[in-house]
C-alpha positions in Angstrom: 0.0 -0.1 -0.1 1.5 3.5 -1.2 1.8 6.1 1.0 1.2 9.5 -0.9 2.0 12.6 -0.3 -0.7 15.9 -0.2 1.4 17.1 -3.4 1.1 13.3 -4.4 -2.4 13.2 -3.4 -3.3 16.2 -6.0 -2.1 15.2 -8.9 -3.2 11.9 -8.6 -6.8 13.9 -8.0 -6.5 15.6 -10.8 -5.0 12.0 -13.1 -8.5 10.5 -11.9 -10.6 13.5 -12.8 -9.0 14.8 -16.5 -7.5 11.3 -17.6 -10.3 8.8 -16.2 -12.7 11.4 -16.4 -14.7 10.8 -13.1 -15.7 14.1 -11.8 -14.5 15.7 -8.4 -17.9 15.9 -7.0 -18.0 12.1 -7.5 -14.4 11.6 -5.7 -15.9 13.5 -3.0 -19.3 11.5 -3.5 -17.6 9.0 -3.1 -15.3 10.2 0.1 -18.5 10.9 2.1 -19.9 7.4 1.7 -17.3 5.7 2.3 -17.3 7.6 5.8 -20.5 7.3 6.3 -20.2 3.0 6.3 -17.5 3.8 8.7 -19.8 5.9 10.9 -22.7 3.7 11.0 -21.0 1.2 11.8 -19.0 2.4 15.1 -20.8 4.7 16.2 -24.6 5.1 18.6 -25.1 8.4 17.8 -28.6 10.8 16.7 -27.0 14.5 16.6 -23.8 14.1 15.2 -21.9 18.3 14.4 -20.4 18.0 10.9 -17.1 20.8 11.5 -16.4 22.3 7.3 -14.0 24.5 6.6 -14.5 26.1 2.8 -12.1 23.9 1.2 -12.7 20.1 -0.4 -11.8 18.7 3.2 -15.3 20.8 4.4 -17.2 19.7 0.9 -16.7 16.2 2.2 -18.1 16.8 5.7 -21.1 18.5 3.7 -21.7 16.0 0.9 -21.7 13.5 4.4 -24.7 15.9 6.0 -26.5 14.9 3.8 -25.8 11.3 3.6 -26.4 11.5 7.6 -29.7 12.7 7.3 -31.1 11.3 4.4 -30.3 7.7 7.4 -33.0 9.9 9.7 -29.8 11.6 11.5 -30.2 15.0 12.5 -26.8 16.8 11.4 -26.2 20.2 12.4 -23.3 21.9 10.5 -20.8 24.5 11.3 -18.8 26.2 8.4 -16.0 27.8 9.4 -14.9 30.3 6.2 -17.3 32.4 4.4 -19.2 30.7 1.3 -17.0 33.3 -0.6 -13.7 31.2 -0.9 -16.0 27.9 -1.7 -14.4 25.4 -3.7 -16.8 24.7 -6.7 -17.1 20.9 -5.3 -18.3 22.4 -2.0 -20.0 24.7 -2.8 -22.6 22.4 -4.8 -23.2 20.1 -1.6 -23.6 23.7 0.3 -26.7 24.4 -2.1 -28.4 21.1 -1.6 -28.1 21.5 2.5 -29.3 24.4 2.3 -32.2 23.3 0.1 -32.8 20.4 2.6 -33.2 23.2 5.2 -30.6 20.8 7.0 -29.1 23.7 10.0 -25.9 25.7 9.0 -23.8 28.0 10.5 -21.8 30.5 9.0 -18.7 31.5 12.0 -21.1 31.5 14.9 -20.5 33.5 17.7 -19.2 31.7 21.2 -22.5 30.6 23.0 -23.8 29.1 19.8 -21.2 27.2 19.0 -21.2 26.3 22.9 -25.0 24.9 22.7 -23.3 23.0 19.7 -20.6 20.8 20.8 -23.1 19.9 24.2 -25.9 18.5 22.7 -23.5 16.2 19.9 -23.3 13.5 20.3 -20.7 12.6 17.6 -17.9 15.3 16.0 -16.7 15.1 12.4 -13.9 16.9 11.9 -13.7 17.9 8.5 -12.1 21.7 9.2 -8.7 22.0 6.5 -7.7 18.7 4.4 -3.7 16.9 4.3 -3.1 21.0 3.0 -2.3 22.7 5.5 1.0 24.5 5.5 0.9 26.8 8.7 0.6 27.1 12.4 -3.5 26.5 12.8 -4.3 30.2 15.4 -7.1 32.3 15.4 -10.7 30.5 15.5 -9.4 27.6 14.0 -7.1 27.4 16.5 -10.1 27.3 19.0 -12.6 25.0 17.2 -10.1 22.2 17.1 -9.8 23.1 21.3 -13.3 22.5 21.5 -13.2 19.3 19.0 -10.7 18.4 22.2 -12.1 19.1 24.7 -15.8 17.9 24.2 -16.6 13.9 25.3 -18.2 12.8 22.6 -16.3 11.1 19.6 -14.2 12.4 17.1 -14.2 11.1 13.3 -11.5 12.9 11.3 -12.1 13.0 7.5 -8.7 12.3 5.5 -6.1 13.8 8.1 -6.8 15.0 11.9 -7.1 19.1 11.3 -3.9 20.4 12.2 -1.6 17.9 11.5 1.1 18.5 8.5 0.4 15.8 6.0 3.6 15.8 4.9 5.6 15.3 8.1 3.7 14.8 10.3 3.9 17.2 13.0 1.3 18.9 14.8 1.1 22.5 13.1 0.3 24.8 16.6 -2.6 22.2 17.6 -4.3 19.5 16.3 -7.6 17.3 16.3 -7.1 14.3 18.2 -9.7 12.2 16.6 -10.9 8.7 17.2 -10.8 7.5 14.2 -9.9 8.8 10.5 -11.1 8.0 7.2 -8.5 7.9 4.3 -9.2 8.8 1.2 -7.6 8.1 -1.9 -4.4 6.6 -0.1 -2.8 6.9 3.2 -0.6 10.1 4.2 3.0 10.1 5.9 0.1 12.3 8.2 -1.6 9.2 9.6 1.0 6.9 9.7 4.3 8.4 10.5 5.4 9.3 13.9 4.7 12.1 15.7 0.9 12.7 14.2 -0.6 8.9 13.9 -1.5 8.9 17.3 -4.0 11.5 16.8 -5.8 9.9 14.3 -7.0 6.9 16.6 -8.2 4.2 14.2 -6.9 4.7 10.9 -9.7 3.5 7.9 -8.7 4.0 4.3 -11.0 3.9 0.8 -9.9 4.1 -2.6 -13.0 6.9 -3.5 -12.5 4.5 -6.5 -9.1 5.9 -7.9 -8.0 3.3 -10.7 -5.2 0.8 -9.2 -3.0 2.0 -11.9 -2.7 5.0 -10.1 -2.0 4.1 -6.4 0.2 1.3 -7.5 2.8 3.6 -8.9 6.5 2.5 -8.6 7.1 5.8 -9.3 6.2 7.1 -5.3 8.5 6.1 -3.1 6.9 5.4 0.1 4.3 2.5 0.8 3.4 0.7 4.2 6.3 -2.1 5.0 4.3 -5.3 4.2 6.9 -8.0 3.1 6.3 -11.1 1.4 5.5 -14.2 3.5 8.6 -16.4 5.3 10.0 -18.9 3.3 9.6 -22.5 3.7 11.7 -25.2 5.4 13.9 -26.8 3.4 12.9 -30.6 5.1 16.4 -32.2 4.0 18.2 -29.2 5.8 20.9 -29.1 8.5 22.3 -26.1 10.3 24.5 -24.6 7.8 20.5 -25.0 5.8 19.4 -21.4 7.7 22.4 -19.2 7.8 25.4 -18.6 10.2 25.3 -15.8 12.3 28.4 -14.4 13.9 27.6 -11.9 16.2 30.8 -9.2 17.6 30.1 -7.2 20.8 30.4 -6.8 23.9 32.3 -4.8 26.2 33.4 -3.9 30.2 30.4 -4.2 31.1 27.8 -5.0 28.2 27.5 -8.6 28.5 23.6 -8.2 27.5 23.7 -7.3 24.5 24.9 -9.8 22.4 24.1 -12.3 23.9 20.3 -10.9 23.7 21.3 -10.7 20.0 22.6 -14.1 19.8 19.4 -15.8 20.9 17.0 -13.7 18.9 19.8 -15.0 15.8 18.2 -18.2 16.7 14.8 -17.7 17.3 15.0 -16.1 13.7 15.4 -19.5 11.9 19.4 -18.7 11.9 20.7 -22.3 11.7 23.8 -21.9 13.5 25.1 -19.0 15.6 28.9 -17.9 16.5 29.5 -14.6 19.0 33.0 -13.6 19.3 33.0 -11.5 23.0 35.8 -10.8 25.2 37.0 -13.6 27.0 36.0 -12.9 30.8 32.4 -12.6 28.7 32.3 -16.6 27.6 31.4 -18.2 30.4 28.4 -16.5 31.1 27.2 -16.3 27.9 27.6 -20.3 27.2 25.2 -20.3 30.3 22.5 -18.4 29.0 22.8 -19.4 25.2 24.0 -23.1 25.2 23.4 -23.1 21.3 25.4 -20.2 20.1 29.1 -21.3 19.6 31.5 -19.1 21.7 34.5 -17.5 20.5 36.3 -15.4 23.2 38.2 -12.2 21.3 41.9 -10.8 23.8 40.9 -8.3 25.9 42.3 -4.5 26.7 43.0 -3.6 30.2 39.3 -2.2 30.8 38.0 -5.6 28.5 36.7 -4.3 25.8 37.5 -6.0 22.2 41.0 -5.7 21.5 43.0 -4.3 17.9 44.8 -7.7 18.0 41.4 -9.7 17.1 41.2 -7.8 13.9 43.3 -10.5 11.5 40.9 -13.7 13.1 37.7 -12.1 13.5 38.0 -10.7 9.8 38.5 -14.8 9.1 36.5 -15.6 11.6 33.4 -13.3 8.8 34.1 -15.5 6.4 33.3 -18.2 7.6 29.3 -17.1 8.3 26.9 -15.8 6.0 25.7 -12.3 8.5 27.5 -10.9 10.5 26.1 -8.4 13.2 29.1 -5.6 14.4 28.9 -3.7 17.5 26.3 -4.2 20.8 27.7 -4.1 24.1 31.2 -2.4 22.6 32.2 0.9 23.4 34.0 3.9 22.4 37.0 2.2 22.9 36.9 -0.9 20.2 36.6 2.1 17.7 39.5 1.9 15.9 38.8 -1.6 15.6 35.3 -1.5 14.2 36.6 1.2 11.6 38.7 -2.0 10.2 36.4 -4.7 10.1 34.2 -3.2 8.4 35.8 -2.8 5.0 37.2 -6.1 5.5 34.5 -8.1 6.1 32.7 -9.4 2.5 29.7 -10.5 3.9 26.0 -8.7 4.5 27.0 -6.7 7.5 24.6 -4.7 10.0 26.3 -1.7 12.3 24.3 -1.4 15.6 24.9 0.9 18.2 28.9 1.5 19.1 29.7 0.2 15.5 27.2 3.5 14.5 29.7 5.1 16.5 32.4 4.5 15.2 31.4 4.5 11.7 29.7 8.5 12.1 31.4 10.8 10.0 33.4 8.4 7.4 31.1 6.9 5.0 34.0 5.6 2.7 33.9 3.2 5.2 30.6 1.7 4.2 30.6 3.1 0.0 32.7 0.7 -1.3 32.0 -2.0 0.5 29.6 -5.1 -2.3 27.9 -6.9 0.4 24.8 -5.3 1.8 25.0 -3.2 4.2 22.6 -2.3 7.4 22.7 0.1 9.9 20.0 0.2 12.7 19.7 3.8 14.1 17.7 5.4 16.5 16.5 9.0 16.8 20.3 10.3 18.2 22.5 7.7 16.5 20.8 9.3 13.4 22.1 12.5 14.4 25.8 11.1 14.8 25.4 9.6 11.2 24.4 12.5 9.9 27.1 15.0 12.0 30.2 14.5 10.7 29.3 14.8 6.6 30.4 18.1 4.9 28.2 21.2 5.6 24.9 21.5 2.8 24.0 17.6 1.8 21.2 16.7 1.3 21.4 13.5 0.6 19.7 10.7 2.9 22.1 8.8 4.8 21.2 6.0 3.0 22.9 7.9 -0.2 25.3 9.1 1.9 26.1 5.4 3.3 25.6 3.5 0.6 23.6 1.1 3.6 20.0 -0.3 3.9 18.8 2.3 6.9 16.8 1.1 10.0 15.7 4.1 12.1 14.4 3.3 14.7 11.4 4.9 16.9 7.3 4.7 17.3 7.0 4.6 13.1 9.9 2.2 12.0 10.9 3.4 9.0 13.0 1.5 6.7 14.8 3.2 3.8 16.8 2.4 1.1 19.7 3.7 -0.8 17.8 3.5 -4.2 15.3 6.4 -2.4 12.1 3.5 -1.4 11.2 3.7 1.8 8.3 1.5 4.4 6.7 2.5 6.7 6.4 0.1 9.4 3.1 0.0 11.1 3.3 -3.0 13.5 4.9 -2.7 17.4 3.6 -0.1 20.1 5.1 1.6 23.4 5.9 -1.8 24.7 9.2 -2.1 22.4 10.6 0.7 24.2 12.9 -1.6 26.8 16.4 -1.8 26.9 17.5 -4.1 24.7 14.5 -3.5 22.4 17.1 -2.9 19.7 19.7 -5.8 20.4 16.9 -8.3 20.0 15.8 -6.5 17.2 19.6 -6.7 15.7 19.6 -10.1 16.0 16.5 -10.7 14.0 17.8 -8.8 11.6 21.2 -10.5 10.6 19.3 -14.3 10.9 17.2 -12.9 8.0 19.9 -11.6 6.0 21.5 -15.1 6.3 18.3 -16.4 4.9 16.6 -14.1 2.1 18.5 -13.6 -1.0 17.2 -10.6 -0.6 19.1 -8.3 2.3 15.6 -5.4 2.0 13.3 -7.8 2.2 14.8 -9.7 5.3 15.0 -6.4 6.6 11.5 -5.7 6.0 10.3 -9.1 8.1 12.4 -8.5 10.5 11.6 -5.2 11.3 7.5 -5.7 10.8 7.8 -9.2 13.4 9.7 -7.3 15.7 7.0 -4.3 15.9 3.8 -7.5 15.9 6.1 -9.3 18.7 4.7 -6.8 20.6 1.0 -6.5 19.7 0.5 -9.7 20.0 1.6 -10.0 23.2 -0.6 -11.2 26.3 0.2 -9.5 29.1 1.1 -5.6 30.2 2.9 -3.2 27.9 4.8 -2.0 31.0 6.2 -5.3 31.7 7.3 -6.0 28.3 11.2 -6.7 28.3 13.6 -7.7 25.5 13.8 -11.3 26.7 9.9 -12.0 26.0 10.9 -10.8 22.6 12.5 -13.6 21.9 10.6 -15.9 24.1 7.4 -14.7 22.0 9.3 -15.6 18.2 8.1 -18.5 18.2 4.3 -17.8 18.5 4.5 -14.6 16.1 6.2 -16.7 13.8 3.5 -19.1 13.1 0.8 -16.5 13.4 2.7 -14.7 10.4 2.8 -18.2 8.3 -0.6 -19.5 9.3 -2.5 -15.6 8.8 -0.5 -14.1 6.3 -3.2 -13.1 3.9 -5.3 -11.9 6.2 -2.8 -9.6 8.2 -2.1 -7.8 5.2 -5.4 -6.8 4.0 -5.4 -4.9 7.2 -2.1 -4.2 7.3 -1.6 -6.3 10.5 -4.6 -4.7 11.7 -3.6 -1.0 10.9 -5.8 0.2 8.4 -9.4 -1.2 7.9 -9.7 -1.2 4.4 -13.0 0.1 3.7 -15.4 0.6 -0.3 
């Protein structure tokens, strides 16, 4: 499913109208029908208040008011703006409401506003569309604050008013909807952080756009919906399912490589080697007896010494994928920088590995095997900080790597400019070690999949899906729970793949 910016959506509207002869007013009618289907199915109400602006988003609301009237509801319509500024399609719907004698209120005074909100058991937000690009002020801000303070449920049309459709940032203030029906395709403001929280339950209607419009490869952003898991070879053995090397640990940081190794096994890797400081070996083996543990020479402070360079390069050559960085410290930066260009297998760089790489894109640019970087926001800033001033290139292009931009809505980027927005996961993943588990999972999929981007997409989605499937309290969720839940998550993914993808793993409901 593509995710379209407001500008891309505007062009799609124009193409649909000009090339496929679908009138704009019919698209508006289809949008209103989709919203009506959702509202009638999911809410119990009798006196809805439709809050409209003067643009086409307001026109969607006006058309919806007419449809609500036709099913014996008693809509009242509040219009912020002037009749003179209405689009032609909106004006046509307004004339229909006037003929039907549906109550209309243009820019009402405070006492009328108060009575309108108090007497409503459902509010429809059709104030702004996705084209808003300035901070909300004045009477529009007051309306949004009134909507948010109302006890009635709120349904937004296309996007909660006040959100930037392109960035998902709040422009001063924004409606906090219980549900949002987006039209044509989701916008970044519907699915990215932080704005996705304001959408509530997200639903989408194509409003009769032909598939050739929205399934076009020229649009670089889409929901992360990778393919099914590959079938396991019934005649396979440990080396058939990928060999993962985890290089990490140092000083007091013993848990990170351990979590990564355990996650790699639970994600299907057939053979995992953990290269850790010698002093970590006994504890590692007792917690993950399946792993082959390679004890490394240490510095005085217990970190991995530079003297291990050649043995690590040789060890990496006998594995299918390598994870570098979990639990390592800044003291190992020189070793990491030497290893990156010399490892000739798919390489995932995480944690302190990213700190060592920051500002040195030449280390990854010349690699022939795939490189994956998994930064959180702070690590992203460090990766960008050391670059030449004025560069406008994305990290993916600068470092020649797949990047997993970790956050409440993780985004996977490719050097070619594709972006996959991951919808699975929740706040339970905000716990120490969660990123180490993701790295181990990703390394395992890199070792099993031919397509590195597909491997990363699956790991990120399954990592989030595990949190979504966790049956207990989210505040009790620990990184180790992800590992323990993985067998069930993989089973669900295999058995329910088709139905799960139809709803974007329960995150977007499609409407006719």
